[in-house]
N, C-alpha and C positions, 0 to 999 in steps of 0.2 A: 539548359546548362548555360548560363549566360555568357561566361568567359570561354574563350578558345583554349582547349586543353592540349597540351603536348605530353604524349608519354613516351618513356624511354623506350629503346630499341629492344630491350628484354621483353617489355610488356608486349610490345608489338609483333614479336616474334612468338610469345605463348599464345596469343589468340589467333595464330594461323595454324597450330598443331593441336590435334586432339588429344586429351589428356584421360587417364583413367579416374572415375568418380573418386577412388580411394586417396587422390591427390589432392582432394579438397576436404576431406574429413579425417578427424583424428582416430587412430587406431590403436587397439590392445594387444602389445606383443610381450611374451614372457612376463604378463602380470604388470607390465608398464604402459602407460599411455604415451604413444609417439606423437607429436606434432605432424600436423597435414604438411604437405610439400610446400603449399601457399598458405600463408596465413591469413587471416580475415582482412586485414588491410590490403593485401595484394590481391585476394580474390575481389574487392571492391573495385581496386584500378582495373583489373582484368574484366569486370562486368561493365564497368564505364566504357572501356576502351573497345570493347565488343559493339555495346550499343551505339557509340559514335561512328564506328565503321560498317553498321548496318549487319553485324553477325548476330545470331542468337547466341546468348551465353550457354544454353543448354546444349547447343551442337558441339562445343569443345569440351563438354563433360562436366560443366558447373553444375550443381545442384540448384534446383529452383530458388529463388530468395524465400525466406521466411515470412510469414506474415507479420505485419506490424502489430505489436500489443495495444489495445484500445486502453488510453489512459482513464482511470477511474478518478473522478473528483471527489476528494474528502473535504468535509466541512473543516473549518480551521478550528484547530484544538482549544485555543482559548485558555484562558486560567481556571483552575478548579472552582474557584469562588464564581465564575460566570457560568460554568458548566452546571455547577449544583443549584444555581439561583432559584430555578422554577420549583424544584423540587422541596426546597428548603421554604419557600413562600406559601406553597400549598400546605405543607404541614404547618406553617404558624397559622394560616387560616383556618384549617381544621380545628386547631388547639383554640383558637378564639371562639369558633362556633360551640365547642364543648364547655366553655367557661362558665356560663350561669349554672349548669348542673354541678360543676366541680364546687364552684363558691357554697352552692346549697348544701352539698355533702360535707364541706369542710365545716360550716356554721353548725349543721347538725353532729358532727363529730365532735366539736368543740362543746356543745351543750351537754352532750352525753359525758364527756370527760370532766366538765364542771360538776355535774351531778356525782359523779363519783367520788370526787374530792371533798364535796361538802360533808359535813359531819352529820350524823344521825342524831346527836343531842340537840335539843332545843335551845339551849343557850350559847 
């Protein structure tokens, strides 16, 4: 901590007294959740004051700090067009590879259809 911290007299008084662990946790009473005696902000102040005064926070009844969550890096979302670009490009390429076969089939079908339309009469 780079700056000199000054704490109120209430905070300094609270670090000298041992508190029950229930004072730091919310509790369920008669079907309703009751707030803890010390809010999370006050708990943080108490923890900092304890550390600056060389007192273990667990010795006054505070629960141990929760471990920090590991941040997961997500790739940027981007526009839909950018996300689907590779799949679209691959589909176009596969269609281009199949194109000679499609053209042959189309010409064959066209010739069959032309023969069907041709009259059977010689004139």
